[in-house]
C-alpha positions in Angstrom: 78.7 -17.8 -85.6 76.3 -18.7 -88.3 77.8 -19.5 -91.8 77.0 -17.0 -94.6 74.9 -18.2 -97.4 76.5 -18.9 -100.8 76.8 -15.6 -102.7 74.3 -15.1 -105.5 75.1 -13.5 -108.9 74.3 -9.9 -107.7 76.5 -10.5 -104.6 79.4 -11.7 -106.8 79.1 -8.8 -109.1 78.8 -6.1 -106.5 81.7 -7.6 -104.4 83.8 -7.6 -107.5 83.0 -4.0 -108.1 83.8 -3.1 -104.5 87.2 -4.9 -104.9 88.0 -2.7 -108.0 87.1 0.4 -106.0 89.6 -0.6 -103.3 92.3 -0.9 -106.0 91.2 2.5 -107.4 91.2 4.1 -103.9 94.7 2.9 -103.3 95.8 4.6 -106.5 94.1 7.9 -105.3 96.1 7.6 -102.1 99.3 7.1 -103.9 98.7 10.2 -106.0 98.0 12.3 -102.9 101.0 11.1 -101.0 103.4 11.3 -103.8 102.4 14.9 -104.7 102.5 16.0 -101.2 105.8 14.4 -100.5 107.2 15.9 -103.7 108.2 12.4 -105.0 110.1 12.1 -108.3 107.6 11.7 -111.2 104.5 11.4 -109.0 101.1 10.1 -110.2 99.2 13.0 -111.9 95.9 11.3 -112.4 94.0 8.1 -111.7 92.0 6.4 -114.5 89.2 4.1 -113.7 87.9 2.1 -116.8 89.9 4.5 -118.8 89.3 4.8 -122.6 92.0 3.9 -125.1 94.1 1.4 -123.0 92.6 -1.9 -124.0 91.8 -4.5 -121.3 94.1 -3.1 -118.7 91.7 -0.2 -118.0 90.4 -1.1 -114.6 92.7 1.2 -112.7 95.5 3.3 -114.4 98.1 5.5 -112.7 99.2 8.2 -115.1 102.5 9.9 -114.7 104.2 12.7 -116.7 107.1 10.4 -117.5 106.3 6.7 -118.4 106.0 4.0 -117.5 102.3 4.4 -116.5 100.8 1.6 -114.5 97.9 -0.4 -115.9 95.9 -2.7 -113.7 93.5 -5.5 -114.6 91.4 -6.3 -111.5 89.9 -9.9 -111.1 88.0 -10.9 -108.1 87.0 -14.5 -107.1 84.5 -15.6 -104.5 86.5 -18.7 -103.6 89.8 -20.5 -104.2 88.6 -22.8 -107.0 90.5 -20.9 -109.7 94.1 -20.3 -108.8 96.3 -18.3 -111.2 98.0 -20.7 -113.5 98.3 -21.6 -117.2 94.6 -22.8 -117.5 93.2 -19.7 -115.9 95.4 -17.3 -118.0 95.0 -19.0 -121.4 91.4 -20.3 -121.5 88.9 -18.4 -123.6 86.4 -16.2 -121.8 83.0 -17.6 -120.8 81.5 -16.1 -123.9 84.3 -17.7 -126.1 86.3 -14.6 -126.4 90.1 -14.1 -126.0 91.9 -15.3 -123.0 93.2 -13.1 -120.2 96.8 -13.6 -121.5 95.9 -12.8 -125.1 94.0 -9.7 -124.0 97.0 -8.5 -121.9 99.4 -9.2 -124.7 97.4 -7.3 -127.2 97.1 -4.3 -124.9 100.8 -4.4 -124.1 101.7 -4.3 -127.8 99.5 -1.3 -128.3 100.8 0.6 -125.3 104.5 0.0 -126.3 104.1 0.4 -130.1 106.0 3.6 -130.1 108.9 2.1 -128.2 107.8 3.3 -124.8 107.4 1.3 -121.6 104.4 0.2 -119.4 104.0 -1.2 -116.0 101.4 -3.9 -116.2 99.5 -5.5 -113.1 97.1 -8.4 -112.8 95.6 -7.7 -109.4 93.5 -10.5 -107.8 92.6 -12.3 -104.6 93.4 -15.6 -106.3 96.5 -17.5 -105.3 99.4 -18.7 -107.4 99.2 -22.3 -108.4 102.2 -24.0 -106.7 102.3 -26.7 -109.4 102.3 -24.4 -112.4 105.5 -24.5 -114.5 105.8 -20.7 -114.6 103.5 -19.1 -112.1 104.9 -21.2 -109.2 108.2 -19.5 -109.7 106.8 -15.9 -109.2 109.2 -13.7 -107.3 107.4 -12.6 -104.2 109.5 -9.5 -104.0 108.5 -8.1 -107.4 105.4 -10.0 -108.4 107.3 -10.8 -111.7 107.6 -14.4 -113.1 111.1 -13.3 -114.3 113.8 -14.2 -114.1 112.9 -17.8 -113.5 110.4 -18.0 -116.3 113.2 -17.6 -118.8 115.3 -20.4 -117.3 115.3 -24.0 -118.8 116.5 -25.6 -122.0 114.3 -26.5 -125.0 113.2 -29.8 -123.4 112.4 -28.5 -119.9 108.8 -28.1 -118.6 109.3 -24.3 -118.3 110.4 -24.1 -122.0 107.4 -26.1 -123.2 105.2 -23.8 -121.0 106.8 -20.7 -122.5 105.9 -22.1 -126.0 102.3 -22.7 -125.1 102.0 -19.2 -123.5 103.6 -17.5 -126.4 101.3 -19.3 -128.9 98.1 -18.4 -126.9 99.3 -14.7 -126.5 100.1 -14.3 -130.2 103.7 -13.5 -129.4 107.1 -14.9 -130.1 108.9 -16.4 -127.2 111.3 -13.5 -127.1 108.3 -11.1 -127.0 106.7 -13.2 -124.3 109.8 -12.8 -122.1 109.6 -9.0 -122.7 106.0 -9.0 -121.6 106.7 -11.1 -118.5 109.5 -8.7 -117.6 106.8 -5.9 -117.0 103.7 -7.8 -116.1 103.5 -8.2 -112.3 101.2 -10.7 -110.6 99.9 -8.9 -107.5 98.4 -11.9 -105.7 96.9 -13.1 -103.5 95.5 -9.8 -102.3 92.5 -10.9 -100.3 89.8 -8.4 -99.2 90.9 -8.3 -95.6 94.6 -7.8 -96.4 93.7 -5.1 -98.9 91.6 -3.2 -96.4 94.3 -3.4 -93.7 96.9 -2.2 -96.2 94.7 0.7 -97.3 94.1 1.8 -93.8 97.9 2.0 -93.2 98.3 3.9 -96.5 95.6 6.3 -95.4 97.5 6.9 -92.2 100.7 7.8 -93.9 98.8 10.0 -96.4 97.6 12.1 -93.5 94.0 10.9 -93.5 91.6 9.3 -91.0 92.2 5.6 -91.3 89.5 3.7 -89.4 87.2 1.4 -91.2 84.5 4.0 -91.6 87.0 6.4 -93.3 88.1 3.6 -95.6 84.4 2.9 -96.6 83.8 6.6 -97.2 86.9 6.7 -99.6 85.9 3.7 -101.4 82.3 4.9 -101.7 83.5 8.2 -103.1 85.4 6.3 -105.9 82.2 4.4 -106.7 80.3 7.6 -107.0 82.8 9.2 -109.3 82.5 6.2 -111.6 78.7 6.3 -111.6 78.9 10.0 -112.4 81.0 9.1 -115.5 84.3 10.4 -114.3 87.1 8.3 -116.0 90.1 10.4 -114.9 90.6 11.6 -111.3 93.1 14.4 -111.0 94.8 15.8 -107.9 92.2 18.6 -107.7 89.2 16.3 -107.8 90.7 13.9 -105.3 91.6 16.6 -102.9 88.1 18.1 -103.2 86.7 14.6 -102.4 88.9 14.3 -99.3 87.8 17.7 -98.1 84.1 16.9 -98.8 84.4 13.7 -96.7 86.4 15.5 -94.0 89.1 12.8 -94.2 92.1 15.1 -93.6 93.9 14.3 -90.3 97.6 15.4 -90.7 100.4 15.8 -93.1 101.1 13.4 -96.0 104.4 11.7 -95.4 107.3 10.3 -97.4 107.3 6.6 -96.6 110.5 4.8 -95.4 109.9 1.0 -95.4 112.3 -1.1 -93.3 111.7 -4.9 -93.2 113.8 -7.3 -91.3 111.1 -9.8 -90.0 108.7 -10.2 -92.9 107.9 -8.3 -96.1 106.3 -4.9 -95.8 103.1 -4.6 -97.7 103.7 -0.8 -98.1 107.2 -1.4 -99.5 105.9 -0.9 -103.2 104.4 2.5 -102.2 107.5 3.6 -100.2 109.8 6.4 -101.3 112.7 4.3 -100.1 112.7 0.7 -99.0 115.3 -1.3 -97.0 114.7 -5.1 -97.3 116.7 -7.2 -95.0 114.2 -10.0 -94.6 116.5 -12.5 -96.3 119.5 -11.1 -94.4 118.2 -11.8 -91.0 118.7 -15.2 -89.3 115.6 -17.2 -88.7 112.8 -19.1 -90.3 109.9 -16.8 -89.2 109.4 -13.3 -87.9 109.4 -14.7 -84.4 112.9 -16.1 -84.7 114.5 -13.3 -86.9 116.4 -11.4 -84.3 119.9 -10.7 -85.7 121.7 -10.5 -89.2 122.6 -13.7 -90.8 126.4 -13.9 -91.4 128.1 -12.5 -93.3 125.6 -9.6 -92.9 126.3 -7.4 -89.9 124.6 -4.9 -87.6 127.1 -2.3 -88.9 125.8 -2.8 -92.5 122.2 -2.4 -91.4 123.2 0.8 -89.4 124.8 2.2 -92.6 121.7 1.5 -94.6 119.3 3.2 -92.1 121.5 6.2 -91.6 121.8 6.9 -95.3 118.0 6.7 -95.6 117.5 10.5 -95.3 119.4 11.2 -98.5 117.3 8.6 -100.3 114.0 10.4 -99.7 112.6 13.2 -101.8 114.4 16.5 -101.5 112.9 18.8 -99.0 111.2 16.0 -97.0 109.9 17.2 -93.6 107.5 14.5 -92.7 108.4 10.8 -92.7 106.6 7.6 -91.7 108.5 4.4 -91.0 106.7 1.2 -91.9 107.6 -2.4 -91.9 108.6 -5.0 -89.4 111.6 -4.3 -87.3 112.8 -5.0 -83.8 113.5 -2.4 -81.2 117.2 -1.6 -81.8 116.6 -0.7 -85.5 113.5 1.3 -84.6 115.5 3.3 -82.1 118.2 3.9 -84.7 115.6 5.1 -87.1 114.6 7.7 -84.5 118.2 8.9 -83.9 118.7 9.0 -87.7 115.9 11.5 -88.0 116.5 13.2 -84.7 114.3 16.2 -83.6 117.2 18.6 -84.3 116.8 17.8 -88.1 113.3 19.3 -88.0 111.7 16.0 -89.4 108.3 15.1 -88.2 108.8 11.3 -87.8 106.0 8.9 -87.3 105.6 5.2 -86.9 102.5 2.9 -87.3 102.0 1.4 -83.9 99.7 -1.7 -83.5 98.1 -2.2 -80.1 95.0 -2.9 -78.1 93.2 0.0 -79.7 94.2 -1.0 -83.3 96.6 0.7 -85.5 97.7 4.2 -84.5 100.2 6.6 -86.1 102.5 7.8 -83.4 104.1 11.1 -84.4 106.9 13.1 -82.9 104.9 16.2 -83.6 101.9 15.0 -81.5 101.5 17.6 -78.7 101.5 16.8 -74.9 101.2 19.1 -71.9 104.0 17.9 -69.6 106.5 15.2 -69.7 105.9 11.9 -67.9 108.6 11.3 -65.4 109.4 7.5 -65.4 109.6 5.5 -62.2 113.2 4.7 -61.5 114.9 1.7 -59.9 118.6 1.3 -59.7 120.8 -1.9 -59.3 124.4 -1.8 -58.3 126.9 -3.7 -60.6 130.2 -2.2 -59.5 132.2 -3.1 -62.5 133.1 0.3 -63.9 132.1 3.8 -64.6 129.7 3.2 -67.5 125.9 2.9 -67.1 123.3 0.5 -68.2 119.7 1.5 -68.9 116.7 -0.8 -69.3 113.5 0.8 -70.7 110.9 -1.5 -69.1 107.6 -0.5 -70.6 106.2 -3.4 -72.5 107.6 -5.9 -70.1 110.3 -5.9 -67.3 113.7 -7.3 -68.6 115.6 -6.5 -65.4 116.7 -10.0 -64.4 117.8 -10.8 -68.0 119.7 -7.6 -68.3 121.4 -8.1 -64.9 122.4 -11.6 -65.8 123.8 -10.5 -69.2 125.8 -7.6 -67.7 127.4 -9.9 -65.1 128.1 -12.7 -67.5 129.7 -10.3 -70.1 131.6 -8.5 -67.3 130.8 -5.1 -68.9 132.4 -2.0 -67.2 129.1 -0.9 -65.8 128.7 0.7 -62.4 124.9 0.3 -62.1 121.7 -0.6 -64.0 119.0 2.1 -64.1 115.5 0.6 -64.9 112.9 3.1 -66.2 109.2 2.1 -66.1 106.0 4.1 -66.8 105.0 6.3 -63.8 102.6 3.6 -62.7 105.5 1.2 -62.3 103.7 -1.4 -64.2 105.2 -2.8 -67.5 102.8 -4.4 -70.0 101.7 -4.1 -73.6 99.0 -1.7 -72.8 100.9 0.7 -70.6 101.3 3.4 -73.3 97.8 4.1 -74.7 98.5 6.5 -77.5 101.1 8.9 -79.1 100.6 11.7 -76.7 101.5 9.5 -73.8 104.4 8.0 -75.7 105.9 11.4 -76.5 105.5 12.6 -72.9 107.2 9.4 -71.6 110.0 9.7 -74.2 110.8 13.2 -73.0 110.5 12.2 -69.4 113.0 9.4 -69.9 115.4 11.6 -71.9 115.4 14.3 -69.2 116.0 11.9 -66.4 118.9 10.3 -68.2 120.4 13.7 -69.0 120.6 14.4 -65.3 121.6 10.9 -64.2 124.3 10.4 -66.8 125.9 13.8 -67.1 129.3 12.6 -66.3 129.1 9.2 -67.9 131.2 8.4 -70.9 129.1 5.5 -72.3 125.6 4.1 -71.9 124.4 0.6 -72.6 120.7 0.6 -73.6 118.2 -2.3 -73.5 114.7 -1.7 -74.8 111.5 -3.5 -73.8 108.8 -1.2 -75.1 106.4 -0.6 -78.0 108.2 -0.2 -81.4 106.6 3.4 -81.7 108.1 4.4 -78.4 111.6 3.3 -79.5 111.2 5.5 -82.6 110.1 8.5 -80.5 112.8 8.0 -77.9 115.5 7.7 -80.4 114.1 10.9 -82.2 114.8 12.8 -78.8 118.1 11.2 -78.0 120.4 14.2 -77.9 122.7 15.9 -75.3 123.5 12.4 -74.0 126.6 10.2 -74.0 127.7 7.6 -76.5 125.0 4.9 -76.5 125.4 1.2 -77.3 122.0 -0.2 -78.2 121.3 -3.9 -77.6 118.9 -6.4 -79.3 117.1 -9.1 -77.5 118.2 -12.3 -79.4 116.8 -14.8 -76.9 119.5 -17.4 -77.7 123.2 -17.7 -76.7 124.0 -14.7 -74.4 120.4 -13.4 -74.6 121.4 -9.9 -75.9 123.7 -8.6 -78.6 125.3 -5.3 -79.2 123.6 -3.9 -82.3 124.4 -0.2 -82.8 126.6 2.5 -81.4 125.0 6.0 -81.5 126.7 9.3 -80.7 124.3 11.4 -78.8 
């Protein structure tokens, strides 16, 4: 692959504009989804280079009840200028005020009447790991607080606070107040932003391929060229209709993260963050709660999620990085009998798809069935072998644990082949979920308890849980790979 030439001034300028339009399109999507999902205090308009808000005018999210969100967007063509004290406090190339001074001045104007404001510096630049304040940014919130306020008068952080306050034209107490509302959204590189926006388009009920994204971003650019500084719900809905972007319902977003942070968490109606409460150093090793945290606590958090979503919610999308047992539990929490249209973003060979419980199918797909005698009791074990075949591991676990199980039922796709491409789309996933449930209703009618082992796409686990009714009590296991191989995670009454 040939290297790209170094960008010229026009390329830098137009790419920077494009990056700003990405940020503005994200704000438009937030407005659409929050209004459709009847979120509390939704965005009512999106400002682009809005008048009267100082230097934080690049993208503004206006709400009926403050705080409004004011974003300054800064694009860089390379990594030569990390976000640090020098970057924030040096004068502009024309000798004008620094970024920090401009932000501080705007903040004082926006809060002069005692109100509040949510301020964002959005950039693809990374934080300088050697900077006395920026290096301690909280990745969960984007804020430099609370660590920016730590340290006595002789500490490096205290000296940095003094320098920052002087440059900003603030007292140190005012600087702390500013840093309590100024979020550093970084490093949001172009590729990450595009992927994140496609996911947000999916949960907003829009087409979410790259072409659809480019159409949305191009529409924002056109609005700016036409002189529109404030984009209302009516204007944005008209743009969506003009571009024929509508693909389904806008959804309330439930973010659940146990493996790595969810990029959609800031846009979620309710977020459950267990990343630091799971054992392991990476998303490949995080497989069970870190003591003293327990599966029971996670089950309680997930099962109370419906009450945390906007009143009257009927369509929900679950996002984030979770393993199969929690995904199945999300499905049972929003079971079909509740009337909720539940969807999950499923990544696969065809890219990211939205698998919804409301996607239609003609007939159920009956799974292929294999049975293995255990002879230890009157309970049943079930292995869903769709992405891979876990039969040998499950049999070994059942025998070593001496569970009171009479037999193991292994259910595969109709082809009998278990691999990561055996379920191509949501239609097939729904049809197979119904086929699996119907078979288990028949084969476990007189069974008191079922032990469930999942080896399937995350989206199928959600869809299967959603249809898990008129069945016996179910113990759901998680594959933890170490120690005994599996661990009982949740007990579901079905």
